[in-house]
N, C-alpha and C positions, 0 to 999 in steps of 0.2 A: 504494500500500500504506500502511495506517495505521501511524502511529508508536506505539510503546508508551509509555505515560505513566509518568513517574518521580515523579509528584506523590504525596506521602504525606500523608494526613489525620491530623492530630494531635488527639487527644481532649482538649479543655480541660475544666476542672472545670465542673460545672453552674452556671448563673447563680443568684445568691442571689435568692430570691423577694422581690418588692417589697412594701413596707409596704402593707397593704390600704387604709389611709386615703389615702395618697399616690397610689395607683393608681386611686382612685375606686371601689373595690369596697365601701367601707363609709363611712357618714357620719362626718364629723369631729366634729360636735356635733348633738344632737337635743334639741328642746324638747318634752319629754313633757307638761309642765303645760299647754301650749297647747291640746291637744285636750280637756283636762279643764275648763279655765276659759273656753273660747271655742267658739262655733260657727265652724268654718273654712269660709268661703264660697268664695273664689277663691284660687288659688295662682299666684305669679309667680316665675320664676327670674331672679335678678339677680346681677351681679358686685359685687365689693367692692373699694374702693380701699384697699389695705393696704400696710404697710411690710414689708420683708423679714423682720424678726424676728417679725412677726405670723404670716406664712405658716409659718415654721418652728415656731412654737409650736402652731399649728393642726395641723400634721403630727404633733406629739408628743401631740396629744389634750388640749391645755390650753385649749379653748374652752368657754364656758358661755353659753347663751342664755336662762337662766331668767327674768331680769328685763328682757330686752331688748325693744325695740319700735321700730317704724319711724315716721318723721316726714317730712312733705313741707313744705318751706319754700322760698319764692322759686323755685319751679320745679325744685327739686332734692330728691332723696330721701336721707335719712340713717338710719343705724342707731345707736340710743342704748342705753347700758347693757349692751352685749354685752361680756362679760368674756373677754379673751384673755390668759392668764397670761404672765409674762415668759419670754423665751427663755433656756434654761438656760446656753447658751454665749454669751449676749449681753454687751455691754460697757456703757459709760456711755451709749451712744446707744440703749439698749433702749427699747421703746415704752411708752407709758402704757396700763395695762390696760383701762380703761373709756372710752377716748377716743371721740368721735363719729366714725363712719366713713361715708364717702359710699357710697351704693348706686348702681350703674350700671344705669340703665334708660333706655329711649328715651322721647322727649318724649310720645308718645301714651299710653304706659303710665303715666307720671307724671301726666299730665292726668286720665286715667281714675281712678287711685287717689286723686288729690286730691279729685275730685268724690264718690267713694264714701266717703271718710273724713269728709266734711262731714255725713253722715247721723248722727244721734244714736246712740251706742252702738257705732259701727264704728271699728275701729282696725287698724293694721298690726302683725302679730306674725311674727317670724322663726321658722320651724318647724325648719329644719335648715341646717347648713353642710356642704358636701361638695366634693370635688374633681372637676372635669370637664376633661379634657385638660390637666391640670397647673395649672388655675386654680381659685381658691376661688370657689364659688358659694353664694349664700344663697337658700333658698326662703322667700319672703315671702308670708304669707297675709293676705287681707282677712278680719277676724274680727269677730264680734259677741259681746259679753260675755254669759256665762250667769249667770242668777240661781241662788240656792241650790236652788230647786225644780227647775230645769232639770237641775242636776247630779244630784239624787236620782233624777229620772226616767231619765236616761241610765244611772245605776248599776243601777236596777231592770231596764231593758231588757237590759243586759249580763249581769246575773245570770240572767234568764230564758233568754237565748240559751245561756249556759253549761250550765244545767240541761237544756235541750232537747238539746244536743249530747251530754251525758253519758247521757241516756236512749236516744238513738239508738245510741251506742256500746255500751251495755249490752245492748240488744236484738240487735245484730249478734253479740256474743260468745255470747249464749244460743243463737242459731240454728246456730252453727258446730258445737257440741258434739254 
């Protein structure tokens, strides 16, 4: 015969929702100017060698990739000019905001990127910083610089697409009535 259970389930308060940046649901930093100033050819996911206060600052949304770029030197990849603001609760050992940070890629990727960046006009541009399994990742794009006329052409195409979408939406609304 089965015993009656005396176990009582106590309802605990619901768990506080996690920060969307820290849980990897939203980008920590995004480089919007990259798509405007460059043709983004290839994208690579790489890790970043960071200090603890840098990770905490990124979680607070204090990262900026606007003037940042990648560099390959002596078989290693580096991220230069990426601005990560000081940690608000940091002490005297807080990090330098624009220090050079090492990018974590495997040797084959580094070799491939090095050969591609030797081509005139090609460079490495970080497009976004995000969290993946609690680690900060950087999306690095192989990019080719746009000329002014390229930017105008892109803007014309975008405007034409916008007008076409508006026309399609307008015709849908007319037929419903």
